[in-house]
Residue, then its C-alpha position, 0 to 999 in steps of 0.5 A: m786460667k785467669l784469662i779463660q775465666h775472665g773471658a767466660f764471665l764477659l761472655c755471660l754478661s754479654l748474653i745477659s745484657t743483650g738477651a730478651q727484654a723479659q726478666a730472666a729466670y733466676n738461676q742460683e749457680r749462674e748468679a753465684f758465679q756472677v757474684k764471685a766475679i764481682y767480689d774478685e774484681v773489687l778485691l783484686n782491682g778495687q780503687c776505693y782504698a786509694w780514693l779514700e786515702h786522697l779524700t781523707t789525707r789530702i783533702g781532710h775534713r769536709l764540713s758543709g760550706s767549708s773549703g774542704a767540702a768544696a775540694a771534695i766536691e770537685y775531687t769526686r766529680q772528677m773521679m766519677d768523670t774519669l770512670g766513663l759514666d754516661s753522665v756526671w753533674l753537680q746538683p746545687c743546694v744551699v747549706p748551713r755553715w757553722h764555724r768552730g772557732d778557737p779550741e774549746i776550753v772546759r775547766i773544772v774551777n777550784a774544786p775542793s778535791v781536784g782543784s782546777l782541771d781541764l776536760n777534753a771537750l768539743a763544741l757540738g755542731n750548730s751550737v752558739g759560742t760563749g763569746p771570748d769571755g766564756v761562762s762559769a757556773e755551778v753544774i747540775e747532773v741529769l740522766s734524761l730529758d724527763e728528769l730535767r723537765a721535772l726539775p723546778d726552773a729555779t733549780v736550773r736557772g743560771k746553772i750548767v746542765f750536765f747530761n750524763r746518760p751513757l750508751d747501754v753497753t749491754l746492747v749488741n747493736t751499738f746503733q740501737a744504743y746510740g739511738r737511745a742516748v743521742d736525744q740528750r745531745g740533739t735536744g737536751p741543750v734546747v730543753a736546758a735553755r728553756k729552763g734558764a740554764v747558761a750552758a750544757l755539757v753532754r757525755s760523748m756518744t760512745t760505748a768506750l771509756d776514753d779521753v776522746p770527745h765526740t762532737g755531733s749536731t745539736r738542735i737550735d731553737p729558732d724562736g728562743a734563746n740558745i746556750p753553748a753546748v759542749a761534749i766532754s769525753t766519757n772519762d771526764a764525764e765519769l770524773l765529773s759525776r763522781l765529784l758531783m756526788r760529794e761536792s759542788v762543782r763549778v765549770f768554766i766554758r769558753t767557745t767561740c763557735q758561730m753560725l755563718e751565712p748559708v752558702q752554695s754547695y752541691n751534691v755530686i751525681g753520676q749515673i749509668n743509663g739503663s738499657e731497658r728500664p731507664d726510668e727505674i733508678i737504683l741509687v748508691g750513695g754516702h754523704l760527702d761532708s764530715w765533721d771538722v775534726g779528724h778525716g771523716a774516714h769511717d763517717d762517711g768517706t768509706g761510704c762515698v768511695q764504696s758507692i763510687e766503687v760500685m760504678r767502677t766495678l760494673l763498668a770494669r766487668g762490662y755490665r750494661p744494667r737494665r735499670t739506671i744506676r745512679c751514684v750520689m755524694f750527698m752534702n750536709e748530712e751531718n748538720g742539716l740534711v739539705g743535700a738529701t732533702t734537695y735531691a728528693a725534692v728535685s727527684n719528685e719534681r721530675n716524677e722520678f722513681h727510685l726502685a731501690a736505693i742503698e746507703s753506706d753510712a755505718g763505717g767501713f768495717v766488715p759487712l754483715g748484711f743489709t737492713c731495708a725499709a719501704r712503705q708499710e703496705l709495700q714492704e712484705a711484697y718487696l721482701a718476698n721478692v728479695a727472698k727468692w734470690w738472697d741465697v747467693l748473698a747469704a752464701r757470702g755471709l750477708y743477711i737481710r732484715p727490716g730495720g731502716s736504711g739511711a738518713d740521706i735516702n729516707p726522703l725517697r721512701s714516698q716514691g714506693g721503692l725499697l731502701f737499703g742500709l749497708r750494715p757492717d760490724s758496728q762494735r768499733y764504729f762509735d769509738y771513732h764517730h765524730t772524733a779527731i781519731d776518725t782517720f784514714d789509718k783506722v780503715n782496713e782495706r780488705e774490709l772496705k773492699l768487702g763492703a763495696a763488693a757486697m753493695t755491687s752484688l746487691v745492685y746487680l741482683l736488684d737490677k736483674y730481679l727486683n720487681r716494683a711492688k704494687 
């Protein structure tokens, strides 16, 4: 029975790929069959989980400019090269290089109620270090950048500013909660430095109360003095806040992180050439770099291997796309977006047109749907087009709604295509995001494959039915 079904599917694909040049009329029953076959292929024969195991446990974390990033570039290049794609290449980009240095020390010093107590901490990416002698100062707590700005400079000068606004746990969309809190990590240390602070402590960006610190990128002021910036776990943030309610607290911080000279790195790109409209590109991708703690499994090893799985699945099913399908492993999303800006600049120089792009950078959990974005004047027309055939994916439990795409593909919006972000269940994502516990064992194989199947199905339908909006 399996052989009969498989043969029927290949025959159907052959008829589609060799038929008339005109776009085929949508047929729900036919496309439901095709989408089921895509899901069957990924769930039965998908390689993305095995690829993720190698990427995360044998290579490990992959901060841009590091030896791990270089190894990941070569691994994914070789992996795509063995799939039988029409072309695979490396796209050069010069990336910033940040080095964490010695393990961080963040210690409450001689507090009346708890004495001296070490806190769970990670320096924020791009942060300057304290130097080998560290820095010790009294702590002041703020809940927002506006609160800090309103304080007299004399109140802040010489102090350590503690940013302690939690993620709003009442928001079901955890990415929305993250977005409303992350300004204190990204910009807070610069604001504190301009008011004379000597260091910054930031509550970790997670909905969980635990002992796990979360790193992440912080902004550096190119025209001013910068101060050491360190994240502490949410449990330690709660402890520190309680202490500050009743007594003065002094904290010692020692970090030796530093920015090094930028280095040559690469985006990894592979593609299947379009048979009818090769100048219209449909991109799938994720970012290959990760923070220098943990495995970078959910962020964003899963997105990378899901994107490569899209290519493997299309080839395994014998599908010859009308448009060019391109897979991109972006470099340096975490602390610079150099890979994304380089890719978009080169694409624009070559007058390329990305009809669509799909980014997976929200974890490898069970997929719920896709959000999308386009230039404002084009979005309504694109959504009307997609609505005509989305019932096939809705039957798989997948929604589509406006709401953004992804950081690495967003620079392509100016080209006038439709950009998508895969949206998995996000409730556990920020338990692991930017931490030492974002490891391979936290990824469920079936959930990972379901995300890859959803992406492949969307690519297939976009290739057949999406029209360029005018």
